[in-house]
C-alpha positions, 0 to 999 in steps of 0.5 A, spaced: 362 578 857 369 577 853 371 572 858 365 567 857 365 568 850 373 566 850 371 560 854 365 558 850 370 558 843 375 554 847 370 549 849 368 548 842 375 548 839 376 542 845 370 538 843 372 538 835 379 536 837 376 530 841 371 528 836 377 528 831 381 524 835 376 519 837 375 519 829 382 517 828 382 512 833 376 508 830 379 508 823 386 506 826 382 500 830 378 498 824 384 497 820 387 494 825 382 489 826 381 488 818 388 486 818 388 481 824 381 478 820 386 477 814 391 473 818 386 467 820 388 461 817 384 454 815 386 448 819 386 441 817 387 435 820 393 429 819 390 423 816 395 419 820 395 422 827 389 427 827 393 433 829 390 439 827 395 444 823 395 450 819 393 448 812 399 452 809 404 448 813 401 441 811 403 436 806 398 434 801 397 428 798 391 427 794 385 429 798 389 428 805 393 432 809 399 430 813 403 433 819 410 431 816 413 427 811 413 420 815 406 420 816 405 422 808 409 416 807 
């Protein structure tokens, strides 16, 4: 009887450990996904050649975006 009780207690402890481990993994995965979503940049099209580039790398003149200084002029 003592052996069965010991096995049941060990199984309960193992189950609690696995649930805790899965919870930590889910929490970490959600944080990583949220961080990844924030890194998406808006793309704009060059007014001269039509190539798409990230908005932060584009050169802006008025309402138009350009991929290089040569196209801006």
